[in-house]
MDTraj code that builds the backbone (N, CA, C; nanometers):
import mdtraj as md
import numpy as np

residues = "MET THR LEU GLU ASP PHE ALA GLN SER VAL GLU LEU ASP SER ASP PRO PRO GLU GLU LEU SER GLY GLU LEU LYS ALA LEU TRP LEU ALA LYS LYS GLY ARG TRP HIS ASP SER HIS ASP ILE ALA GLN ASP ILE PRO SER LYS THR GLY SER TRP ILE HIS ALA LEU LEU HIS THR ILE GLU GLY ASP LEU GLY ASN ALA GLY TYR TRP TYR ALA LYS ALA GLY GLU PRO PRO ILE ARG THR GLU GLU ILE GLU ALA GLU TRP GLU ARG LEU VAL THR ALA VAL LEU SER LYS SER".split()
xyz = np.array([
    [-0.2761, 1.0571, 1.3087],
    [-0.3638, 0.9471, 1.2734],
    [-0.2946, 0.8162, 1.3108],
    [-0.3711, 0.7237, 1.3616],
    [-0.3196, 0.5913, 1.3977],
    [-0.3602, 0.4899, 1.2908],
    [-0.3001, 0.3728, 1.2988],
    [-0.3387, 0.2636, 1.2097],
    [-0.4874, 0.2342, 1.2251],
    [-0.5360, 0.2359, 1.3483],
    [-0.6775, 0.2071, 1.3742],
    [-0.7676, 0.3135, 1.3105],
    [-0.7301, 0.4411, 1.3224],
    [-0.8070, 0.5493, 1.2599],
    [-0.8107, 0.5319, 1.1084],
    [-0.6954, 0.4989, 1.0529],
    [-0.6827, 0.4810, 0.9085],
    [-0.7707, 0.3653, 0.8612],
    [-0.7616, 0.2521, 0.9292],
    [-0.8419, 0.1350, 0.8930],
    [-0.9913, 0.1639, 0.9066],
    [-1.0286, 0.2419, 1.0076],
    [-1.1691, 0.2776, 1.0262],
    [-1.2175, 0.3652, 0.9108],
    [-1.1334, 0.4554, 0.8626],
    [-1.1702, 0.5380, 0.7478],
    [-1.1958, 0.4509, 0.6253],
    [-1.1106, 0.3512, 0.6043],
    [-1.1309, 0.2604, 0.4909],
    [-1.2649, 0.1895, 0.5028],
    [-1.2951, 0.1474, 0.6237],
    [-1.4196, 0.0729, 0.6470],
    [-1.5438, 0.1599, 0.6303],
    [-1.5381, 0.2844, 0.6769],
    [-1.6585, 0.3673, 0.6845],
    [-1.6764, 0.4681, 0.5708],
    [-1.5665, 0.5154, 0.5126],
    [-1.5740, 0.6221, 0.4131],
    [-1.5769, 0.5662, 0.2709],
    [-1.6392, 0.6406, 0.1808],
    [-1.6446, 0.5955, 0.0417],
    [-1.5242, 0.6424, -0.0396],
    [-1.4566, 0.7452, 0.0058],
    [-1.3378, 0.7972, -0.0610],
    [-1.2323, 0.8297, 0.0434],
    [-1.1046, 0.8279, 0.0026],
    [-0.9991, 0.8597, 0.1001],
    [-1.0055, 1.0060, 0.1412],
    [-0.9671, 1.0353, 0.2641],
    [-0.9626, 1.1749, 0.3066],
    [-0.8688, 1.2557, 0.2169],
    [-0.9073, 1.3772, 0.1870],
    [-0.8302, 1.4634, 0.0972],
    [-0.6887, 1.4895, 0.1465],
    [-0.6695, 1.4968, 0.2763],
    [-0.5398, 1.5365, 0.3306],
    [-0.4342, 1.4256, 0.3279],
    [-0.4693, 1.3058, 0.2843],
    [-0.3733, 1.1966, 0.2823],
    [-0.2653, 1.2189, 0.1769],
    [-0.1444, 1.1745, 0.2090],
    [-0.0353, 1.1755, 0.1109],
    [-0.0676, 1.0753, -0.0001],
    [0.0060, 1.0823, -0.1079],
    [-0.0120, 0.9856, -0.2168],
    [0.0093, 0.8433, -0.1690],
    [0.1094, 0.8240, -0.0839],
    [0.1360, 0.6904, -0.0306],
    [0.0160, 0.6372, 0.0477],
    [-0.0377, 0.7199, 0.1367],
    [-0.1526, 0.6755, 0.2163],
    [-0.2773, 0.6583, 0.1318],
    [-0.2963, 0.7433, 0.0312],
    [-0.4120, 0.7254, -0.0586],
    [-0.4022, 0.5923, -0.1312],
    [-0.2819, 0.5585, -0.1795],
    [-0.2641, 0.4306, -0.2494],
    [-0.2962, 0.3137, -0.1564],
    [-0.2505, 0.3208, -0.0332],
    [-0.2776, 0.2141, 0.0631],
    [-0.4249, 0.2083, 0.1012],
    [-0.4878, 0.3241, 0.1159],
    [-0.6300, 0.3312, 0.1481],
    [-0.7106, 0.2648, 0.0360],
    [-0.6795, 0.3021, -0.0878],
    [-0.7513, 0.2472, -0.2031],
    [-0.7271, 0.0976, -0.2193],
    [-0.6049, 0.0536, -0.1906],
    [-0.5754, -0.0899, -0.1992],
    [-0.6623, -0.1683, -0.1022],
    [-0.6714, -0.1197, 0.0197],
    [-0.7517, -0.1881, 0.1219],
    [-0.8997, -0.1865, 0.0860],
    [-0.9421, -0.0822, 0.0182],
    [-1.0822, -0.0680, -0.0219],
    [-1.1158, -0.1581, -0.1416],
    [-1.0111, -0.2183, -0.2018],
    [-1.0341, -0.3056, -0.3172],
    [-1.0295, -0.2324, -0.4495],
    [-0.9832, -0.1116, -0.4482],
    [-0.9749, -0.0306, -0.5707],
    [-0.8314, -0.0375, -0.6239],
    [-0.7942, -0.1590, -0.6676],
    [-0.6586, -0.1915, -0.7076],
    [-0.6058, -0.0978, -0.8154],
    [-0.6828, -0.0779, -0.9220],
    [-0.6342, 0.0047, -1.0335],
    [-0.6093, 0.1490, -0.9909],
    [-0.6997, 0.2044, -0.9122],
    [-0.6792, 0.3413, -0.8628],
    [-0.5536, 0.3487, -0.7763],
    [-0.5352, 0.2492, -0.6910],
    [-0.4180, 0.2449, -0.6055],
    [-0.2905, 0.2321, -0.6891],
    [-0.2937, 0.1452, -0.7874],
    [-0.1777, 0.1227, -0.8738],
    [-0.1417, 0.2498, -0.9505],
    [-0.2418, 0.3216, -0.9996],
    [-0.2157, 0.4475, -1.0711],
    [-0.1366, 0.5453, -0.9853],
    [-0.1675, 0.5501, -0.8571],
    [-0.0963, 0.6398, -0.7659],
    [0.0422, 0.5841, -0.7342],
    [0.0487, 0.4573, -0.6988],
    [0.1748, 0.3970, -0.6542],
    [0.2830, 0.4028, -0.7609],
    [0.2456, 0.3813, -0.8850],
    [0.3481, 0.3792, -0.9898],
    [0.4093, 0.5163, -1.0145],
    [0.3491, 0.6208, -0.9606],
    [0.4029, 0.7561, -0.9750],
    [0.4731, 0.8065, -0.8491],
    [0.4984, 0.7181, -0.7522],
    [0.5692, 0.7564, -0.6297],
    [0.7135, 0.7082, -0.6429],
    [0.8067, 0.7994, -0.6739],
    [0.9446, 0.7594, -0.7036],
    [1.0324, 0.7451, -0.5783],
    [0.9930, 0.6560, -0.4901],
    [1.0691, 0.6351, -0.3670],
    [1.0670, 0.4866, -0.3341],
    [1.1473, 0.4487, -0.2355],
    [1.1459, 0.3091, -0.1916],
    [1.0086, 0.2713, -0.1371],
    [0.9436, 0.3651, -0.0695],
    [0.8097, 0.3365, -0.0175],
    [0.7118, 0.3162, -0.1321],
    [0.7232, 0.3968, -0.2367],
    [0.6381, 0.3778, -0.3547],
    [0.6595, 0.2406, -0.4168],
    [0.7855, 0.1978, -0.4241],
    [0.8153, 0.0641, -0.4773],
    [0.7585, -0.0444, -0.3861],
    [0.7643, -0.0216, -0.2552],
    [0.7111, -0.1184, -0.1586],
    [0.5594, -0.1317, -0.1746],
    [0.4911, -0.0202, -0.1902],
    [0.3459, -0.0233, -0.2129],
    [0.3167, -0.0947, -0.3439],
    [0.3931, -0.0620, -0.4466],
    [0.3766, -0.1241, -0.5776],
    [0.3932, -0.2764, -0.5655],
    [0.4922, -0.3192, -0.4862],
    [0.5145, -0.4621, -0.4645],
    [0.3938, -0.5272, -0.3981],
    [0.3403, -0.4621, -0.2963],
    [0.2224, -0.5157, -0.2283],
    [0.1065, -0.5300, -0.3264],
    [0.0876, -0.4306, -0.4096],
    [-0.0226, -0.4356, -0.5060],
    [-0.0090, -0.5535, -0.6016],
    [0.1118, -0.5794, -0.6496],
    [0.1302, -0.6927, -0.7402],
    [0.1174, -0.8261, -0.6665],
    [0.1459, -0.8268, -0.5374],
    [0.1198, -0.9473, -0.4588],
    [-0.0306, -0.9694, -0.4481],
    [-0.1044, -0.8625, -0.4207],
    [-0.2516, -0.8716, -0.4158],
    [-0.3055, -0.9229, -0.5490],
    [-0.2483, -0.8714, -0.6575],
    [-0.2905, -0.9107, -0.7923],
    [-0.2579, -1.0574, -0.8217],
    [-0.1583, -1.1110, -0.7511],
    [-0.1155, -1.2478, -0.7762],
    [0.0017, -1.2578, -0.8717],
    [0.0588, -1.1455, -0.9118],
    [0.1739, -1.1422, -1.0017],
    [0.3009, -1.1370, -0.9168],
    [0.3400, -1.2540, -0.8646],
    [0.4489, -1.2598, -0.7683],
    [0.5847, -1.2293, -0.8306],
    [0.6029, -1.2570, -0.9582],
    [0.7275, -1.2221, -1.0252],
    [0.7468, -1.0718, -1.0300],
    [0.6426, -1.0013, -1.0705],
    [0.6469, -0.8548, -1.0747],
    [0.6604, -0.7984, -0.9332],
    [0.5906, -0.8574, -0.8394],
    [0.6015, -0.8141, -0.6991],
    [0.7451, -0.8273, -0.6503],
    [0.8115, -0.9377, -0.6866],
    [0.9498, -0.9589, -0.6459],
    [1.0424, -0.8503, -0.6970],
    [1.0193, -0.8074, -0.8208],
    [1.0982, -0.6977, -0.8778],
    [1.0824, -0.5713, -0.7932],
    [0.9577, -0.5380, -0.7592],
    [0.9314, -0.4156, -0.6832],
    [0.9798, -0.4277, -0.5391],
    [0.9720, -0.5478, -0.4799],
    [1.0274, -0.5660, -0.3464],
    [1.1783, -0.5432, -0.3495],
    [1.2463, -0.5915, -0.4526],
    [1.3911, -0.5701, -0.4633],
    [1.4225, -0.4210, -0.4737],
    [1.3446, -0.3472, -0.5535],
    [1.3652, -0.2027, -0.5656],
    [1.3419, -0.1311, -0.4329],
    [1.2493, -0.1829, -0.3539],
    [1.2171, -0.1226, -0.2242],
    [1.3169, -0.1627, -0.1156],
    [1.3963, -0.2662, -0.1428],
    [1.4883, -0.3152, -0.0406],
    [1.4166, -0.3910, 0.0693],
    [1.3044, -0.4520, 0.0352],
    [1.2230, -0.5273, 0.1315],
    [1.2115, -0.6721, 0.0860],
    [1.1998, -0.7655, 0.1803],
    [1.1836, -0.9060, 0.1412],
    [1.0435, -0.9317, 0.0863],
    [1.0325, -1.0145, -0.0171],
    [0.8994, -1.0490, -0.0692],
    [0.8166, -1.1226, 0.0351],
    [0.6869, -1.1132, 0.0213],
    [0.5960, -1.1812, 0.1138],
    [0.5195, -1.2902, 0.0405],
    [0.4562, -1.3754, 0.1171],
    [0.3641, -1.4749, 0.0621],
    [0.2236, -1.4132, 0.0600],
    [0.1381, -1.4644, -0.0237],
    [0.0039, -1.4062, -0.0368],
    [-0.0734, -1.4090, 0.0948],
    [-0.0467, -1.5056, 0.1807],
    [-0.1202, -1.5102, 0.3085],
    [-0.0720, -1.4036, 0.4064],
    [0.0299, -1.3293, 0.3698],
    [0.0820, -1.2225, 0.4562],
    [0.0381, -1.0828, 0.4120],
    [-0.0536, -1.0744, 0.3169],
    [-0.0940, -0.9449, 0.2607],
    [-0.1478, -0.8507, 0.3677],
    [-0.2339, -0.8981, 0.4539],
    [-0.2932, -0.8115, 0.5570],
    [-0.1868, -0.7548, 0.6499],
    [-0.0979, -0.8403, 0.6967],
    [0.0088, -0.7948, 0.7861],
    [0.1021, -0.6977, 0.7150],
    [0.1287, -0.7229, 0.5880],
    [0.2162, -0.6334, 0.5103],
    [0.1509, -0.4968, 0.4920],
    [0.0203, -0.4961, 0.4666],
    [-0.0515, -0.3692, 0.4520],
    [-0.0408, -0.2890, 0.5819],
    [-0.0614, -0.3563, 0.6942],
    [-0.0518, -0.2880, 0.8234],
    [0.0893, -0.2364, 0.8485],
    [0.1911, -0.3151, 0.8122],
    [0.3304, -0.2736, 0.8309],
    [0.3611, -0.1522, 0.7454],
    [0.3110, -0.1504, 0.6232],
    [0.3315, -0.0358, 0.5335],
    [0.2615, 0.0886, 0.5845],
    [0.1356, 0.0753, 0.6229],
    [0.0614, 0.1918, 0.6755],
    [0.1330, 0.2472, 0.7976],
    [0.1732, 0.1599, 0.8877],
    [0.2439, 0.2038, 1.0083],
    [0.3728, 0.2771, 0.9721],
    [0.4465, 0.2263, 0.8758],
    [0.5719, 0.2905, 0.8340],
    [0.5460, 0.4290, 0.7745],
    [0.4444, 0.4396, 0.6909],
    [0.4139, 0.5692, 0.6281],
    [0.3617, 0.6682, 0.7313],
    [0.2744, 0.6224, 0.8208],
    [0.2224, 0.7115, 0.9248],
    [0.3343, 0.7607, 1.0181],
    [0.4320, 0.6775, 1.0420],
    [0.5392, 0.7156, 1.1345],
    [0.6288, 0.8250, 1.0772],
    [0.6311, 0.8389, 0.9469],
    [0.7138, 0.9445, 0.8882],
    [0.6325, 1.0691, 0.8528],
    [0.5049, 1.0664, 0.8846],
    [0.4182, 1.1828, 0.8569],
    [0.4274, 1.2838, 0.9685],
])
top = md.Topology()
chain = top.add_chain()
for i, resn in enumerate(residues, 1):
    res = top.add_residue(resn, chain, resSeq=i)
    for name in ("N", "CA", "C"):
        top.add_atom(name, md.element.get_by_symbol(name[0]), res)
traj = md.Trajectory(xyz[None], top)
């Protein structure tokens, strides 16, 4: 799956594909605007990538202090709110590359 395929699924489908990993489901749901569903998944992913997704979600939420904590746990630099789209794409690309 490519970033373009993934983004198209978000645009066209009402639910994430069943075969997606937890990380990709969280990112799919975040892009779809289903923040709480995405957060429920992300907070249960005990990896740096899970922390990175969690950080993005708190940036989307506007809780930049909490986002900063999760970015530190992920070992990633915090972003500004105007960088959310690019960060989502960078995360999806990173997760897809390890699949």
